[in-house]
C-alpha positions as CSV (number, residue, x, y, z in Angstrom):
1,M,-20.8,145.0,2.5
2,S,-23.3,142.3,3.1
3,K,-22.7,139.5,5.7
4,K,-23.3,135.9,5.1
5,N,-23.9,132.7,7.1
6,Y,-20.9,130.3,7.0
7,Y,-21.3,126.6,7.1
8,L,-18.4,124.3,8.2
9,L,-19.1,120.8,7.0
10,S,-15.8,119.0,7.4
11,E,-13.2,118.5,10.1
12,G,-10.9,121.4,10.6
13,I,-9.6,124.3,12.7
14,L,-10.7,127.9,13.0
15,K,-7.7,130.2,13.5
16,R,-7.3,133.9,13.7
17,K,-4.8,136.3,12.2
18,E,-5.7,139.9,13.0
19,N,-9.2,140.5,11.8
20,T,-9.4,137.5,9.5
21,I,-10.5,134.0,10.4
22,Y,-9.0,131.0,8.6
23,F,-10.6,127.6,8.3
24,V,-7.8,125.1,7.9
25,N,-8.4,121.5,6.9
26,E,-7.0,118.8,4.6
27,K,-8.1,120.8,1.6
28,G,-6.1,123.9,2.5
29,K,-6.6,127.2,4.2
30,K,-9.8,129.3,3.5
31,P,-10.0,132.9,4.7
32,L,-13.2,134.2,6.3
33,P,-13.0,138.0,6.7
34,I,-14.7,138.9,10.0
35,N,-16.7,141.8,8.4
36,K,-18.4,139.3,6.1
37,I,-19.5,136.8,8.7
38,Y,-23.1,136.9,10.0
39,S,-23.2,133.6,11.8
40,V,-21.3,130.3,11.7
41,Y,-22.8,126.8,11.6
42,A,-20.3,124.1,12.6
43,Y,-20.8,120.4,11.8
44,G,-18.4,117.6,12.8
45,Q,-15.1,118.0,14.5
46,I,-14.3,121.7,14.5
47,T,-11.5,123.1,16.7
48,I,-11.8,126.7,17.5
49,S,-9.0,128.8,19.1
50,S,-9.6,131.2,22.0
51,Q,-8.5,134.1,19.8
52,V,-11.3,133.2,17.4
53,I,-13.9,133.1,20.2
54,N,-12.7,136.4,21.5
55,L,-13.1,138.1,18.1
56,F,-16.5,136.5,17.6
57,A,-17.6,137.8,21.0
58,K,-16.4,141.3,20.2
59,E,-18.1,141.3,16.8
60,G,-21.4,139.7,18.1
61,I,-21.1,136.6,15.9
62,P,-23.0,133.5,17.1
63,I,-21.7,129.9,16.4
64,H,-24.1,127.1,16.2
65,F,-22.9,123.5,16.8
66,F,-24.4,120.4,15.4
67,N,-23.6,116.8,16.3
68,Y,-22.8,113.8,14.1
69,Y,-26.5,113.2,13.4
70,G,-27.0,116.8,12.3
71,Y,-28.9,117.8,15.4
72,Y,-28.5,121.1,17.1
73,N,-26.1,120.7,20.1
74,G,-25.7,124.3,21.3
75,S,-24.5,127.7,20.5
76,F,-21.7,130.1,21.5
77,Y,-24.0,133.1,22.2
78,P,-21.9,136.3,22.6
79,R,-22.6,138.6,25.5
80,E,-25.8,140.5,24.6
81,S,-25.3,144.1,23.7
82,L,-28.9,144.8,23.0
83,L,-30.4,144.9,26.5
84,S,-33.8,146.3,27.6
85,G,-35.0,145.8,31.2
86,D,-38.4,147.1,30.3
87,L,-38.8,144.6,27.5
88,L,-37.6,141.7,29.7
89,I,-40.2,142.6,32.3
90,K,-42.9,142.7,29.6
91,Q,-41.7,139.4,28.1
92,A,-41.9,137.7,31.5
93,E,-45.2,139.3,32.2
94,H,-46.8,137.9,29.0
95,N,-45.6,134.4,30.1
96,I,-46.8,134.7,33.7
97,D,-50.2,136.2,32.8
98,F,-51.9,133.1,31.5
99,S,-54.4,134.9,29.3
100,K,-51.6,136.8,27.5
101,R,-49.6,133.7,27.1
102,L,-52.5,131.7,25.7
103,K,-53.3,134.5,23.2
104,L,-49.7,134.4,21.8
105,A,-49.5,130.6,21.8
106,K,-52.7,130.5,19.6
107,L,-51.3,133.1,17.3
108,F,-48.1,131.1,16.7
109,V,-50.2,128.0,15.8
110,E,-52.5,130.0,13.6
111,G,-49.5,131.5,11.7
112,S,-48.0,128.0,11.2
113,A,-51.3,126.5,10.1
114,K,-52.0,129.2,7.6
115,N,-48.6,128.8,6.0
116,I,-49.2,125.0,5.9
117,L,-52.4,125.7,4.1
118,K,-50.6,127.9,1.6
119,V,-48.1,125.1,0.9
120,L,-50.8,122.6,0.4
121,A,-52.8,125.0,-1.8
122,Y,-49.7,125.3,-4.0
123,Y,-49.8,121.5,-4.6
124,K,-53.6,121.6,-5.0
125,I,-54.1,119.2,-2.0
126,E,-57.5,119.2,-0.4
127,N,-57.4,118.9,3.4
128,N,-59.3,119.4,6.7
129,I,-56.6,121.6,8.4
130,K,-58.7,124.7,8.3
131,E,-61.5,122.9,10.2
132,T,-59.0,121.6,12.8
133,L,-57.6,125.1,13.2
134,T,-61.1,126.4,14.4
135,E,-60.7,124.3,17.5
136,L,-58.1,126.8,18.7
137,D,-61.0,129.0,19.8
138,K,-62.1,126.4,22.4
139,A,-58.6,125.7,23.7
140,S,-58.3,127.0,27.3
141,K,-54.9,125.5,28.2
142,I,-51.5,125.5,26.5
143,T,-51.6,121.7,26.3
144,E,-54.8,122.0,24.4
145,V,-53.2,124.5,22.0
146,M,-50.3,122.1,21.5
147,N,-52.7,119.3,20.9
148,V,-54.3,121.2,18.0
149,E,-50.9,122.1,16.6
150,G,-49.8,118.5,16.8
151,R,-52.9,117.2,15.0
152,I,-52.5,119.8,12.3
153,R,-48.9,118.8,11.7
154,A,-49.7,115.1,11.8
155,E,-52.3,115.6,9.1
156,Y,-50.0,117.8,7.1
157,Y,-47.2,115.2,7.2
158,Q,-49.7,112.6,5.7
159,Y,-49.9,114.8,2.6
160,F,-46.1,114.6,2.0
161,D,-46.7,111.3,0.3
162,N,-48.8,113.1,-2.3
163,I,-46.0,115.5,-3.0
164,L,-42.9,113.3,-3.0
165,P,-41.9,110.1,-4.9
166,D,-42.6,106.7,-3.4
167,E,-39.1,106.1,-2.0
168,F,-39.5,109.2,0.2
169,K,-42.6,107.9,2.1
170,M,-43.2,109.4,5.5
171,E,-44.2,106.1,7.3
172,G,-44.8,108.1,10.5
173,R,-42.7,110.8,12.1
174,S,-39.5,109.6,13.8
175,R,-37.0,111.9,15.3
176,Q,-34.1,110.7,17.4
177,P,-32.9,109.0,15.4
178,P,-34.9,109.4,12.1
179,K,-35.8,106.1,10.7
180,N,-36.0,107.0,7.0
181,M,-34.9,109.5,4.4
182,L,-37.8,111.9,4.7
183,N,-37.7,112.0,8.5
184,S,-33.9,112.7,8.2
185,L,-34.5,115.7,6.0
186,I,-37.2,117.1,8.2
187,S,-35.1,116.7,11.4
188,F,-32.1,118.3,9.7
189,G,-34.1,121.1,8.3
190,N,-35.8,121.9,11.6
191,S,-32.5,122.1,13.3
192,M,-31.3,124.6,10.7
193,M,-34.5,126.6,11.2
194,Y,-34.1,126.7,15.0
195,S,-30.6,128.0,14.8
196,T,-31.5,130.5,12.1
197,V,-34.3,132.0,14.3
198,L,-31.9,132.0,17.2
199,T,-29.4,134.1,15.3
200,E,-32.1,136.6,14.5
201,L,-33.3,136.8,18.1
202,Y,-29.7,137.5,19.1
203,N,-29.9,140.7,17.0
204,T,-33.0,141.9,18.9
205,Q,-33.7,142.8,22.5
206,L,-35.9,139.7,23.0
207,N,-34.8,137.1,25.5
208,P,-34.8,133.8,23.7
209,T,-35.5,131.7,26.8
210,I,-38.9,133.2,27.5
211,S,-41.5,131.6,25.3
212,Y,-45.3,131.2,25.0
213,L,-46.3,128.1,23.0
214,H,-43.4,125.9,24.1
215,E,-42.5,125.6,27.7
216,P,-39.4,127.7,28.8
217,S,-36.5,125.4,29.6
218,E,-33.1,125.6,31.0
219,R,-31.6,123.6,28.2
220,R,-33.0,125.4,25.1
221,F,-33.9,128.8,23.7
222,S,-37.6,128.1,23.5
223,L,-38.7,131.4,21.9
224,A,-36.8,130.2,18.8
225,L,-39.0,127.1,18.8
226,D,-42.1,129.3,18.9
227,L,-41.1,131.5,15.9
228,S,-39.7,128.5,14.0
229,E,-43.2,127.1,13.8
230,I,-44.3,129.9,11.5
231,F,-41.4,129.6,9.1
232,K,-40.8,125.8,8.9
233,P,-43.5,125.2,6.2
234,I,-42.2,127.8,3.8
235,L,-38.5,127.4,4.4
236,V,-37.8,123.9,5.5
237,D,-40.6,121.9,3.9
238,R,-40.5,123.7,0.6
239,T,-36.7,123.2,0.5
240,I,-37.3,119.4,1.0
241,F,-39.9,119.2,-1.7
242,Y,-37.7,121.1,-4.2
243,L,-34.6,119.1,-3.6
244,V,-36.3,115.7,-3.7
245,N,-38.6,116.3,-6.7
246,K,-35.7,117.8,-8.7
247,K,-33.6,114.7,-7.8
248,M,-31.0,117.0,-6.3
249,I,-31.1,114.7,-3.2
250,T,-31.5,111.0,-3.7
251,K,-30.9,107.8,-1.9
252,K,-27.2,108.1,-2.4
253,D,-27.1,111.2,-0.1
254,F,-28.0,109.2,3.0
255,N,-26.2,106.8,5.3
256,Q,-28.6,104.1,6.5
257,D,-28.4,101.2,9.0
258,L,-31.0,99.1,10.9
259,N,-32.0,101.8,13.3
260,C,-31.1,105.1,11.7
261,C,-31.1,107.1,8.5
262,L,-28.9,110.3,8.2
263,L,-27.8,112.7,5.5
264,N,-24.2,112.1,4.5
265,D,-21.7,115.0,4.0
266,K,-22.7,115.5,0.4
267,G,-26.4,115.4,1.3
268,R,-25.9,118.0,4.0
269,A,-24.0,120.3,1.7
270,T,-26.7,120.1,-0.9
271,F,-29.5,120.8,1.6
272,I,-27.6,123.7,3.2
273,K,-26.8,125.3,-0.1
274,E,-30.5,125.3,-1.2
275,Y,-31.7,126.3,2.3
276,N,-29.3,129.3,2.4
277,K,-30.3,130.2,-1.1
278,R,-33.9,130.5,0.1
279,L,-32.9,132.5,3.1
280,E,-31.2,135.0,0.8
281,T,-34.2,135.1,-1.6
282,T,-35.9,138.5,-1.6
283,I,-39.6,139.4,-1.9
284,K,-41.3,142.7,-2.0
285,H,-42.8,143.4,1.4
286,K,-46.4,144.4,1.2
287,D,-46.2,146.8,4.1
288,L,-42.6,148.1,3.8
289,G,-42.8,148.6,0.0
290,R,-39.3,147.3,-0.5
291,K,-37.5,144.0,-1.1
292,V,-36.5,142.0,2.0
293,S,-34.9,138.5,2.3
294,Y,-36.6,135.6,4.0
295,Q,-33.9,135.8,6.7
296,R,-34.8,139.5,7.3
297,L,-38.5,138.4,7.5
298,I,-37.6,136.4,10.6
299,R,-36.0,139.4,12.2
300,L,-39.1,141.5,11.3
301,E,-41.3,138.8,13.0
302,A,-39.3,139.2,16.2
303,Y,-39.7,143.0,16.0
304,K,-43.5,142.5,15.6
305,L,-43.5,140.3,18.7
306,K,-41.6,143.0,20.6
307,K,-44.2,145.7,19.7
308,H,-46.9,143.4,20.9
309,L,-45.2,142.8,24.3
310,L,-44.7,146.6,24.7
311,G,-48.3,147.3,23.9
312,M,-47.5,149.2,20.7
313,K,-49.3,146.9,18.2
314,T,-51.1,143.6,18.4
315,Y,-49.0,140.7,17.0
316,D,-50.2,139.3,13.7
317,P,-48.2,136.2,12.6
318,F,-46.5,136.2,9.2
319,V,-48.4,134.4,6.5
320,I,-47.2,134.3,2.9
321,W,-49.6,136.4,0.8
322,W,-48.6,135.2,-2.7
């Protein structure tokens, strides 16, 4: 029986009766069988009983919480059952050893940039990103690697205006809060991507707090940020382009005031439905010779990183090949 991500978009209460979780709100009572839940994404005012938390902990199901603005707030991260002292030591070693960290940081940026180039090639947009990417070779500090990554993404965002209709102009990247509809979509999608990667990391032996491109932090799982860079162009950005160009998301799907622009409940539901559809989409893996979902590709990427850290195989970032 396949497990699914569950998204709670309205106010309600999660209750437990034996091995079934019920989401109760003004619309009624919806059962969520525990053996079908992969992870839970909670938006708005969600009340969760201790019995639910205990069952989620037992079953290893993470819950990701998002605030009113759609930003990631935090996670209930069940006690890790997949522990490896040897891997933890190797993970820390690759952060402490600057040459090893620099190599991985560059690979994350390279993977992200190559997927960006694939997206732009699909829309037949000429660009200078490949030229900017060559500057990674000269980068000798993490800050310099981040500078190259930032310039690539800034140029990439400029081309969004070539892909999307006029009312979804970028007008510069704004985050907290987003100032217009496109920035709102990007911020919401990136939060989704971060929590998706975090779920996959939970199902590996990797420690999500030890990272290489982004600085490790007490307040975030920074390895999820590293891996998210690779998948954002093909999962978040392509979702945005599809929804806007197909007019599945329009101006009516946002709440706007003088200082802020946010997706409303209907807009969030539409975005999440398409995003989740893409996560579940399968492609034939060129190395494995079988079909795997995009969500599974993220887990496979974590496994590749693990092999690199253990000295089994040099990490090669995922780049779409079609």
